[in-house]
N, C-alpha and C positions, 0 to 999 in steps of 0.2 A: 700806260698802266691806269686803271681805276683806283681811286684813293676814296675812302669812305671815312668821313670823320664821325666822332661820338654822336654829332647831332643827327646822323643819318645822311647828311648829304653826300653825293658821290659826284666826282668829277674825272676827268681825264686827266693823268698826270703825265705831262710831258717835259717835266723839269730834268736837266742834266743828272745823271745819278737815278733816273727812276728805273724801276724793275723792267728790263727790257724782255722778259719773258711774257709780260702781261699779267701776271698774278695780281690779283685783287689784294690790296693792302688796306687794314683798318688802323687807325690812329687817333690818339688823343695827345694833347699837349697843353698843360694847366700849370699856372703858378698859384701857389698858395702862401699864405702868411705863416709864420712861426708860432702857431698856437696849436694845442692840442687836438682841437676840431679838424685840422687838416689832414689828420691821419684818416679819419672816417671819410672826408670829402675825395681824398685820393683814392681810397677803397672803393667808393661808390662809383666813382669816374671810370676806373679800370673794370669793375664788375658790369657796368653798363655795356661797356664796350665788348667784354669777352661774351656776356650772356647773349649779344647780339648775333653770335656767330654760332650757326646751326651745329656744325661739326665739331665745336669745341668740346673736349671730354671735361666731365665735372671736376674731376680730380686735378686738372691742369687749372681750372678757375680757382679752386681752393688753394692749390699751391701758390700761385701767383698773387692772389689777394693776401695771404699770410706775408709773403715776402715784400709786397708794397706796403703793408701795414708796419713791418720791420724797419724797413729803411727810411719811410717817412718819419717815423717816430725818431730814428737816431738823428735826422736832420733837424727835427724840432727842438730835440733835448741838448743835442750836443753843438750844432750849428749855430741855432738861433737867429737866422737868417730867413728870407723867405725861401721857398722850395719850389723847383719846377720838375713836375712829373711829366714824363712822356712815355707811350705805350704803342708799340707797333706790332701788328699780327699779320703774318703772312701764312700762306700754308705750310703748316709742320712746326712753325715756331712763333713764340712770343717774346718779345724783347722789351723790357722796361727799364727806363734809366730816371734816376732821382738825383737831382743836382742841388746845390747850395753854396752859398757864397763864402764857404771856409775852408779852402784849399789845404790848410795848415794842419787838420785833424781827420786824418783818413781812418777808417773802420780798420779793424784787425781781428783776426782769429785769436780767441784766448781762451784758455781751459777755465771753466767754471765749475765750482763744487755743487754736488746735488742740491744744497740749501740756498744757493744765491739765487735772488730775487731778479736779477738783470743780467744783462750781457749775452744773451743767447742769440741775438738776432742775426749776427754774422755768420754763427755756427748754422742757423737754419738756411740761410744763403747758399753756403757752400754744401750743405747736404741735400737740398731740393734743386737748385738750378742745375741745368746743364752745363752752363759756363757763366762766369760772372768776373767782374773786374771794376776797377777803379781808373777814371781819367783825371788826372790833375792838370788844371790850366792855371794861369796867372792868377786869376781872382775867383776860380770856380773849382768845385770838386764834384765829379759826377760818378755815382756808384750804378753800375747796371749789372742786369742780370738776363740770360735767356733761358727759356725752357722749350725744349722740343717735344713735340708730340706727333702722333700718327692720326690724321684727320679721321681715320675709322674709328677713333675713339680710344686709343690708349696712348699712356705717356711712355716715351721712349728711355726712360730711365732704367738701368738695369736692375731688376728686383732683388738680384742678390745683394747690393749696396744697402739695402734697407731690411735685409732678412736677419737671421738668427745671429750673424757676424756683426750686428749693429751697423751704423752709418758707414759710409767710406772714409777713408783716412783724409784728414785736413789738407786740401791741395793748394789753398790759397787763392787769391784772385790774381788777375791778370792786371798789372799797374803799368799805365802808359802815361807819360807827360807830355802835355799839348801846350802849344803856344798861344792858340785862339780861344776865344771865349765861348761858352756855350750860346 
């Protein structure tokens, strides 16, 4: 499998677990300090990755960047530890993971009043991601999401989910407890 890093380097990936079908994979993996500027740095790194993929629908880029901003903001504000952001793109899907060193405070879905000025990040992840979850490890927490798309230019989210009936009902994350570190 060919792997393309954010800097454009491409190499053959023959590691165990590499995609046997030979699909090209694009990825980034960065560590950031717990400062507000890290939100923009993560968003720019992911934008550079996604904008370099010709068949990537604009709506997918916009959704992914919004969710990256929300998850990195949560890590900076609530964990206060350095944050690790990884993004992997394969044909038809984007997977982003945001990890921090605070496994004791996992994000949760909460009802927010119309006048609330914060607390909507997890609701956005729940509404816009195809799938999402939380991996809890001994010393790390990783919040991840996946967005599926049709490489022909459309997102594969059901349009009725965001129609007149409003967003889909809260389904919550998949939570997995893992023993090994990130």
